[in-house]
N, C-alpha and C positions, 0 to 999 in steps of 0.2 A: 660263780659263773665267770668264765674267761671273757675278756674283752680287749679291745685295743685296735690301733690303726694297722693297716696293711700298706706298706710302701713298696714301690719298685724302685730300686737304686741301680743306675747305670754304673758300670765298672770298666775301666777306671773313670773317676768322676771329673777329670780335668780335660776332657775332650770337648771342645766347643763346637764341633761340627760332626756330621754323619760321615764316617769313612767305613764303608762296608768291604771287607776283604773278598777277593774272588773265591777263596776257599769256601766261604759260607754261601755265596751266591750260586756256586756250582755244586753244592753238596747234595742236590736232588737229581743231578744229571748223570745217568748211567754211562754216558759216553765220556765223562770227565774223570781225570785222575783224582779229583777232589770228592768224588761221589761217596756219601755216607748214608745213602738211602733216606735222606731227609725229605719231608714233604714240602711242597710249595707254600702250604698254609703256615707251617712252622717258621720257614724262612721269612715270609711276609710279616708274621706277627712280631718276630724279633726285630726286624728292621723298623717296624712301626714304633715299638717300645723305645728303641734307641733314639727316636726323633724327638722325644719329650724332654723338656728342661729338667735338669737334676733337682731344681728347687720345687718342682711340682710333686705333691703327694698324690701319686696315682694308685687308686685302689684296684686290686685284682678283679673284684667283682664288677667294677666299672667297665672292664674290657668286654664282658659278656654282652653289653648293650651298646657298644661303641660302633660296631661295624655293620654296615647296611646289608651286605651280602652273606655274612657269616653268623649263624645262630650260636647259642651258648655251647651246645655240644661240640661243634666244630672248633670253637676257640679253646675249649677245655682240652680237646685232643691235641691241638697244636701246642698248647702250653705244656702238657705232659711230655710230649716229644722233646721239647727244648730242655726240660728238666732231666729227662733220661739221658740226653746227650751232653749234659753239663754246660749248656749255653745259659741256663738259668739255675741258680741254686736258691734254696728256700730254708729259712730258719724260723724257729718258734722260740721266743725269748721272754722270760718272765720279767715284768716291770711292775714291781710291787704286788698288788693283788690281781693284776691283769696279765694277759698274754699279748705280746706284740708279734705279729707275723711279718717277716722281712724277706724281700726277694731281691736278688742281684741278677742283673742281666749283662751279658758280654757278647761281642761279635766273634770271639774266639772261645772254644771250650775252656772252662776253668781248669787250671792245673791243681794238683793236690796241694802244692805250696800256697797257691792263691786261696783255696778253700780254707786251709788251716789258718791263714792270716785273717780272713774274714771272721771265722769262728772265734778267734781270740779277740778281735776288735768288737764283735757284737755280744760276746759272752754266751753263745749258744751253739748247738750242733746242727749241721745241715741234714736234711732228710729228703728222700725222693718223694714220699707221700706222707700226708698227715693222717691218713686213714687207709683202711684196707680197700682194695679195688671194688667197684660197684658196677651195676649195669644200669646206666642212664638215670642214676640218682645223684644226690649231692656228692661231690668228689671228696670233700674234706669231712673231718669228723664233726660231731655235733657241736662241740665247743667252737670250732672254727666257723661253722655255719652261723652260729649266733653272733660271733665276733664281727664277721663281715656285715651282717645285716644291721647290727647295732651301729657300727661305724658309718655305714651308708646313711642310716636314718638321722644320725647326728649332723651330718654334713648336708643332708637334703631332706628338708621337712616334708616334701611332697611324697617321699617314700615311706612316710610314717605308718601307713596302713599295712606295709609288708613286715613290720616288726614281729619277730617271733617271741612269744611269751615264754617265761622260764618254765612254765608247766609243760611245754611241748619239747623240752630239751632232748628227751629220749625217743622222740619220734622223728623219723626221716621223711622229708617231703620229696615228691617227684619233681624233677627239674622240668620246667616247660621246654619242650624240644620241638623242633621241626620234624614232622614225620618223614618228610623226604630225606632229611639228613640222617634220621635214624635208620631207615631201611637201606639207604645207599651205603651208610657206614657199615652195617651188618654184612651186606653183600660183598663189599670191598674187603672186609676183614676175612671173610670166608675164602675169597679168591686168593688172598695173600697167604693164608694158612695152607691151602691146597697146593699152591705153587711152591711154597717153601718145602713141603713134604716131598713133592716130586723132585725138586732140585736136590734135596738131600739124598734121595734114592739114586739119582743120576751120578752123583759124585762119590758114592759110598765106597767104591773100590779104588779111589785115587789117593795119592800121598796127601798127608795132612795139610801142609801149607798150600799146595796147589788146589786142594779141595776148598779150603777157606777162601782163596782168592776167586775161584770160579763162582762161588755163591753170590758174588756181587753182580754177576751178569743176569739179565732177564732169562727166563727159562729157554726161550727159543734160541737165544744167542749162546747160552751155556751148552746146549745140545750140539750146536754146530762146532763150537770150539773143541769140545771133548772129542767128537768124532774125528776132527782134523788132527788133533794131537795123537790119537791112537793110530790113525792111518800113517802119519809121519814116522811114528815109532816102528810100525810094521815094515814100512819101506826100508828103513835103515837096517833092521835086523835081518830081513830076508836077503838083502844085498851084501851082508857081511858073512863070508864063509867061515870065519873063525868064531866058533861059539863062545870062546872066552872074551871076545870083544863085543858081544851083544849086550844091549843095555835095557834097563827098566826106566820107567818114568821117574822113580825115586832117585835115580842117578843124576838126573838133569832137572830136578824139581825147581830149583831157584833160577836156573837159566831160562826155563820155560816161562816162569812168572815174569821175569824181566822182559822177555820177548813179547808176552801178551800185553804188558804195560805200554810198550812201544807201539804195538798195533792199536791199542785203544786210543792212544794219543793221535795216531794217524787218522783213525776213524773220526775223532772229534774235530781235528783241524780241517779235514777235507770233506766232512759231512757225508761219509760213506757208510753204507750198510754192511754189516758183518757178512751177510750172504755173498756180497761181491768180493770178499776177501778170503773166501774158503780155500782156494788154491794157494793163495799167498801164505796162509797160516800153515798149510801142509808143508810147503817148501821151506818155510822158516823153521818149522819143527825139525825137519830132516837136517837142516843146516846146524841146528843146536846139537843134535846127536852126533853129527860128523865132526864138529869142532871139539866136542867133549872127548870123543874117542881119540882124535888126533893128539890132543893135549895129554890125555891119560895114558895112551898106549904107545906113543911114539918112541919111548926109550926101552920098551920091552922087546927083547930079542928071543925068538923061539929056538 
């Protein structure tokens, strides 16, 4: 049977204070240039983990009972999100006859070089998940379930009644969850899947890089931006009598992305709604086409 402590290590370990970068704090904000579609729960969990002393052995399962307003499923989801985005990396390392589970946390996403350095230092490989995905059941595999429960029981005798006997190793238990969290999470996931599918359909006929950038916008904003881009393109092409000088979105793809980034920054700084910038986006799109045409065709003589 595998067993061992589970520690959470802050990285780097020489920071004596909490310094949270703006890039992380705004990674949930669709109006920010730092947006990475992170959730507030994931950002809050990471900031909380960073506040603990590096000398403290913090057990992962301890987090599930630590927060007054967040149940276990909510904390698990936030944790998985941080792992997926490389703010937390996790390793499973053999220590004699036991397994030790180690977690590193950082306020910046770990680079591949940092991950390789930690793997060499710890003598193990990082993984995104210790077990296959599940639906509202134990996140980690049976060994890891027993490891965490055994480690908790050794450190806290009052939890002794929760010890899982070896005979139950190949049985998975239901995680005690808040039904409100469960149904809210299911409904939210369905809405997110539906919106993503609609967004993918909306941008399906656009150039690749422009399409990828527009997927960062909420659906209603994406639809407004897409319509404005197409109208700007149409205005330019219908006003250009020379068919050889008419342009496609592909011709100005990178220029349009740069323009939209400037507009998004303007929205964020002035707290404006994209609906109020509809005309501005059309005019800016037209300007992008006109400048590109001027730079591209100015030396061409018919």
